[in-house]
C-alpha positions in Angstrom: 321.0 183.0 186.2 322.2 180.1 184.1 324.9 178.0 185.7 326.4 177.6 182.1 329.8 178.8 183.4 329.1 177.5 187.0 332.3 175.2 188.2 334.9 177.3 186.0 338.0 178.8 187.9 338.1 182.1 189.2 339.1 184.9 187.2 342.7 185.2 188.0 343.6 181.7 187.4 341.1 182.1 183.7 343.2 185.5 182.4 346.5 184.3 183.6 345.3 181.1 180.9 344.4 183.7 178.5 346.9 186.6 178.6 349.3 183.2 177.4 347.3 182.6 174.5 349.3 185.6 172.0 346.8 185.7 169.0 344.0 185.7 170.9 345.6 189.0 172.2 346.4 190.3 169.1 343.2 189.9 168.1 341.7 191.3 171.4 343.8 194.3 171.0 343.0 194.6 166.5 339.4 194.6 167.3 339.0 196.7 170.5 341.6 199.6 169.6 339.4 199.6 166.0 336.2 199.5 167.1 337.2 202.3 170.4 338.8 204.9 167.9 335.6 204.3 165.7 333.1 205.1 167.8 335.7 208.4 169.5 334.8 210.3 165.8 331.1 209.1 165.6 330.5 210.5 169.6 331.8 213.5 169.0 329.5 214.5 166.3 327.5 215.4 168.7 327.7 218.5 170.6 325.3 217.4 173.0 326.7 213.8 173.7 327.2 214.5 177.7 323.6 216.2 177.6 322.4 212.9 176.0 324.4 210.5 178.2 322.4 212.0 181.0 319.0 212.0 179.9 319.4 208.6 179.2 320.6 207.4 182.6 317.5 209.7 183.7 315.1 208.2 182.0 316.7 204.8 182.8 316.5 205.6 186.9 312.8 206.6 186.5 312.2 203.6 184.8 313.9 201.7 187.8 312.3 203.4 190.6 308.8 202.5 188.9 309.6 199.5 187.4 306.2 197.3 188.5 303.8 200.2 187.4 305.5 200.5 183.9 305.7 196.2 183.7 302.0 196.3 183.7 301.2 198.7 182.0 303.4 197.0 179.0 302.0 193.8 179.6 298.6 195.3 179.0 299.6 196.9 176.0 300.6 194.6 174.9 297.6 192.3 175.4 295.3 194.5 173.6 297.6 195.0 170.5 297.7 191.0 170.2 300.3 189.7 172.2 300.6 186.7 175.3 302.4 188.4 178.1 304.3 185.5 180.2 305.9 186.0 183.7 309.1 184.0 184.6 310.9 184.0 188.2 314.3 182.8 186.7 315.8 180.3 184.0 314.1 177.2 184.4 311.0 179.1 184.2 311.8 180.9 181.0 313.0 177.7 179.5 310.2 175.3 180.2 307.7 178.6 178.8 309.8 178.7 175.3 309.9 175.3 175.3 306.1 174.4 176.0 305.3 177.2 173.4 307.6 175.8 170.5 306.3 171.6 171.2 302.8 173.8 170.8 303.4 174.4 167.7 304.5 171.0 166.4 308.2 173.1 165.2 311.3 170.8 165.8 313.3 174.1 164.6 313.8 177.6 165.4 315.6 180.7 164.2 317.3 183.1 166.6 318.3 187.1 166.3 320.8 187.4 168.7 319.6 187.6 172.5 321.7 187.8 175.1 319.1 187.1 177.2 318.5 183.5 176.1 322.1 182.9 176.0 322.0 184.0 179.9 319.8 181.2 180.7 321.0 178.8 178.1 317.6 178.5 176.1 319.9 176.3 173.2 320.9 173.9 175.5 317.4 173.8 177.3 315.6 173.3 173.8 318.0 170.5 172.4 317.0 168.4 175.7 313.0 168.9 174.6 314.6 167.5 170.6 314.3 171.6 169.6 317.3 173.0 167.2 317.7 176.6 167.7 319.9 178.3 164.7 322.1 181.3 166.0 321.5 183.5 162.6 323.8 186.4 163.8 327.0 185.9 161.9 329.4 186.4 164.7 326.7 183.8 167.0 327.0 181.8 164.0 330.5 181.2 164.5 330.0 180.5 167.8 327.4 177.8 167.6 329.6 176.4 164.8 332.6 176.2 166.7 331.2 174.6 169.5 332.8 177.7 171.4 331.6 180.2 173.7 330.6 184.3 173.5 333.4 186.3 174.7 331.9 190.1 174.2 328.7 191.6 174.1 328.3 193.3 170.8 330.9 190.9 168.6 330.7 187.6 170.1 333.3 186.1 167.9 336.2 188.8 168.6 338.4 185.8 169.8 338.0 185.0 166.3 340.5 185.7 163.1 339.5 185.3 159.8 341.0 182.2 159.0 339.5 180.4 161.9 336.8 181.5 160.5 337.1 180.1 157.4 338.5 176.6 158.9 334.5 176.7 161.1 333.0 176.9 158.8 334.6 174.7 156.0 334.5 171.7 159.3 331.3 172.6 160.8 328.5 173.9 158.0 327.7 170.2 156.5 326.9 169.2 159.8 324.3 171.8 160.6 322.8 172.7 156.6 323.8 173.9 153.8 328.1 173.2 154.0 330.5 175.9 152.6 331.5 177.1 149.2 334.3 174.8 147.9 337.5 176.5 148.2 336.5 179.0 151.0 338.5 181.4 151.4 339.2 184.3 154.7 338.4 187.3 153.0 335.3 188.8 154.5 333.2 188.8 151.5 333.5 185.3 151.1 333.1 184.1 154.8 329.4 186.9 154.4 328.3 185.4 151.2 328.7 181.8 152.6 327.3 182.4 155.9 324.5 184.2 153.7 323.8 180.9 151.7 324.0 178.9 155.1 320.9 180.8 156.9 318.7 181.2 153.5 317.4 177.8 153.6 316.6 178.1 157.5 315.3 181.2 157.2 312.7 179.8 154.5 311.9 177.2 156.4 311.7 178.1 160.2 308.2 178.9 161.1 309.1 179.6 164.8 311.1 182.6 165.9 312.9 183.7 168.9 314.4 187.1 169.5 315.7 189.5 172.2 314.8 193.1 172.4 316.7 196.1 173.1 313.7 198.3 173.9 310.3 198.0 175.3 307.6 200.6 175.0 305.3 201.2 177.7 302.8 203.0 176.3 302.6 201.0 173.3 303.9 197.6 173.7 306.2 198.1 171.4 309.5 196.1 171.1 312.3 197.1 169.8 315.5 195.4 167.9 318.2 197.3 166.4 321.1 195.4 164.2 323.6 195.8 161.2 322.9 192.3 159.2 319.3 191.9 158.9 319.0 188.7 159.8 317.2 190.5 162.7 314.5 191.5 160.0 314.0 188.0 158.3 313.8 186.5 162.3 311.2 188.9 163.5 308.9 188.5 160.2 309.1 185.2 157.9 308.3 182.5 161.2 304.5 182.2 161.9 304.9 182.3 165.4 307.4 184.9 167.6 308.7 184.5 171.0 310.9 187.5 172.3 312.7 186.8 175.9 313.3 190.2 177.7 314.7 190.8 180.6 312.4 193.5 182.9 314.9 195.7 182.9 314.9 196.7 179.0 311.1 198.5 179.8 311.1 202.8 178.4 308.0 204.3 179.6 307.5 206.4 176.3 308.0 206.3 172.3 309.5 209.0 172.5 311.9 207.9 174.9 313.3 205.9 172.5 314.5 208.9 171.0 317.7 209.4 172.9 318.5 206.1 173.0 318.8 205.3 169.3 321.6 208.3 169.4 323.4 206.8 171.3 322.7 203.0 171.4 324.6 202.6 167.9 327.6 205.2 168.1 328.6 203.7 171.4 328.3 200.3 169.7 328.9 200.3 166.6 329.9 203.8 165.5 327.2 204.5 163.2 324.8 207.0 163.5 322.2 205.0 163.3 321.8 200.9 162.7 321.4 199.7 159.1 317.9 197.5 160.7 315.9 199.0 163.5 313.0 196.5 163.8 309.6 197.2 165.9 306.5 195.5 165.9 303.8 195.7 168.2 301.1 192.6 168.4 299.9 190.8 165.6 298.5 192.1 162.5 296.7 189.4 160.3 298.1 191.1 157.5 301.8 190.7 158.0 304.3 189.3 160.4 303.6 186.6 162.6 300.4 185.1 163.0 301.5 184.0 167.1 303.5 186.9 169.3 304.3 186.2 172.9 306.1 187.8 174.9 308.6 186.2 178.2 309.2 188.7 180.5 312.6 187.3 182.6 313.5 188.7 186.3 316.3 185.8 187.0 318.1 188.0 189.8 316.8 191.4 187.9 314.5 192.4 191.3 317.6 191.5 193.5 319.4 193.9 192.3 317.4 196.4 192.1 316.7 195.8 196.0 320.2 197.4 196.0 320.7 200.9 195.7 324.3 201.2 194.6 324.3 197.9 192.1 320.9 198.7 190.8 322.7 201.4 188.3 324.2 198.1 186.4 320.4 197.3 185.5 320.9 200.9 183.2 322.9 199.0 180.7 321.5 199.2 177.1 324.2 196.1 176.3 326.3 198.8 173.5 329.8 197.4 175.0 331.6 200.6 175.1 332.9 199.3 178.1 334.8 196.4 177.1 336.6 198.4 174.3 338.4 200.6 176.4 339.3 198.4 179.6 343.1 197.6 179.8 341.7 194.0 181.3 339.3 193.0 178.8 341.8 193.4 176.3 344.6 191.4 177.6 342.1 188.7 179.5 339.1 188.1 176.8 335.9 187.4 177.4 335.9 184.1 178.3 337.6 184.4 181.8 334.9 186.3 183.0 332.6 183.0 183.3 329.3 184.8 182.0 327.3 186.0 178.7 328.5 189.3 180.6 331.7 189.9 179.8 334.1 192.8 180.6 332.9 195.6 183.4 329.7 195.6 183.0 329.9 191.9 183.1 331.4 192.3 186.2 329.0 194.2 187.9 326.3 192.2 186.7 326.8 188.6 186.4 327.8 188.9 190.7 324.3 190.7 191.1 321.8 188.3 189.0 323.9 185.2 190.2 325.3 185.8 193.7 328.7 185.6 194.8 328.6 182.3 196.1 330.6 180.1 193.5 334.8 181.0 193.0 334.0 182.7 190.0 331.9 185.1 191.1 333.4 186.1 193.7 336.1 187.3 192.0 334.7 189.1 189.5 334.4 192.7 191.1 338.2 192.8 191.3 338.4 191.9 187.8 339.2 195.4 187.5 342.3 197.7 187.7 339.5 200.8 188.6 340.6 203.0 185.9 337.3 204.4 185.2 338.1 204.1 181.9 334.9 201.9 181.7 332.4 205.2 183.6 333.5 207.8 180.8 332.2 205.8 177.9 329.8 204.5 179.5 325.8 205.8 177.1 324.0 206.1 180.2 326.6 206.8 182.9 327.0 203.6 185.1 329.6 204.1 187.6 330.8 200.7 187.2 334.3 201.4 189.5 331.6 202.3 192.2 329.3 199.2 191.9 332.5 197.3 191.8 334.0 198.8 195.0 330.7 198.7 196.5 330.7 194.6 195.5 334.0 193.8 197.3 332.7 195.3 200.4 329.7 193.1 199.9 332.5 190.0 199.0 334.5 191.0 202.1 332.7 192.2 204.4 329.5 189.6 204.4 329.2 187.1 201.2 326.1 186.8 199.6 322.5 188.1 200.8 320.5 184.5 201.1 316.8 183.8 202.1 316.2 181.8 205.7 312.4 181.0 205.3 310.9 184.8 205.8 314.3 186.4 206.8 317.7 187.6 204.6 320.7 186.5 206.3 324.5 187.3 204.9 326.0 184.3 204.6 329.9 184.9 205.3 332.3 185.1 202.7 335.4 182.0 202.5 338.8 183.4 202.1 339.5 187.0 203.3 339.5 186.4 206.7 342.9 187.7 206.7 341.3 191.0 204.8 338.5 191.5 207.6 341.0 191.0 210.0 343.4 193.7 208.5 340.6 195.7 208.2 339.5 195.5 211.7 342.9 196.6 213.2 343.3 199.8 210.9 340.1 200.5 212.1 341.0 199.8 215.4 344.3 202.1 215.1 342.6 204.6 213.3 339.8 205.7 215.7 342.5 205.4 219.0 345.3 208.4 217.7 347.8 207.7 221.0 347.7 203.9 219.4 348.2 205.1 215.8 351.3 207.5 216.9 352.9 204.1 218.9 352.5 202.2 216.1 354.1 205.3 213.0 357.4 205.5 215.7 357.6 201.8 216.0 357.5 201.0 212.2 360.3 203.8 211.9 362.5 202.5 214.1 362.5 199.0 212.8 361.5 200.1 208.8 365.4 198.3 208.0 364.0 195.1 209.6 360.8 195.5 206.9 360.4 192.9 204.1 360.1 194.0 200.7 357.1 191.7 200.3 354.3 190.3 202.6 354.3 186.9 203.1 352.0 184.2 202.6 348.1 185.9 201.2 349.9 189.5 200.9 352.0 188.0 198.4 349.1 188.4 195.9 349.1 192.0 196.0 353.2 192.4 196.9 354.0 189.3 194.0 354.5 192.5 191.5 355.4 195.4 193.4 357.6 196.5 196.4 356.5 197.6 199.7 356.3 202.0 200.0 359.6 202.4 202.3 358.6 203.8 206.1 360.3 207.1 206.3 362.9 207.9 208.9 360.6 209.7 211.2 356.7 209.8 211.5 355.2 212.9 210.0 353.8 214.3 213.4 356.5 214.3 214.7 358.0 215.5 211.8 355.8 218.6 211.9 356.5 219.0 215.9 359.9 219.1 215.3 360.0 221.8 212.9 356.7 223.8 213.9 358.1 224.8 217.5 356.4 221.5 219.6 352.7 221.9 217.8 351.0 218.5 217.2 350.4 218.3 213.9 347.3 215.7 214.4 345.3 214.3 217.3 
């Protein structure tokens, strides 16, 4: 995974700074509550929502179990339809492939329809290093790019900006990137949208190369699918002479019929619509319409390693709807930038540490960026049990660190900064497997309870800094049971 965010502090430090920004918190609270309420109404319209949710889960799980077979089938289908398939093991290889494909056309500009995979590998920066300018065309992505910013939400990357801030960015930056903003630009949504429309139109009409992602890839037909709400995707996918799609290998579905499930659940969970205004599908190339050359870059970049984890692999079911972000109390207060990844929120807290490993400070902290309330699992349209994966990754961080390759073997690199926690867990395991020692310890704790501190010392302050330790009872439960039940022991 890209190192774009490497060097960021751990989540607690980044979040501490974010929660002090009252403007940011106001923007996030208004946006997430609005989207959340609209989504709930859209989902409530379907009596079979739970069955659709389980169907999506089963389709994704079946696909991941046989991913090798479906990927080969996809390559054969795309090739038969006139496309060219490239395989990229990591970000560097994907960036090299795309850069070479663009340079082969002789062009120095490309237009992009929103693609989190290209953000993941820092493709724009890689193209810039080769003298190629990439222009984002999704409205929110345009705002982020013009503002020299980073995305903070999966669906609404500029969710941390309000209308006044967007107007200032357009007025200040548009002229440096192309057509300037109109004189007297206001912060009304209609005026801002019109300014973006005029700015982008010249780029659509001039560009010879388009770069996209895909929401889904259909193995049996070689069809790629992009759903969006603005129409910029349709322009990027049809006007350029060359189309390059960079897509994670987990985005595949076996059959055309499988799309029926996701084209119902994705729009309702993301934009709270019955269907997206624009659903674009393309299969290879044709002489009469659309791009004359189509290249599909299949991106691994840590996904195969994630697939090997029986618990963590369910993160690969994600269809990028962002519903988990909009209900998460941690995301609402901290915002997306604190996660140090293009994938913020609950899904990012389980996906990024698997794609990038837990060797960095930010990635080792992400599994702890959650209250484990379970709201994310309840709204996930493919039933990813995010709390389960979070706890699983916490165990990995504490007990073994990250898996690293040592020649032909894989070993666990010891985790850093969790020695006290590991020692406490070992002590608890020793005591809980020795009833006599446990009983003696409980009695000792009861007799000395007046001497106990209200907070923990040293590293324990991180837990007890905002809460008191629970008081120890005057009498252990086993002693109370024996005293009130005629001498019968209440435990082993």
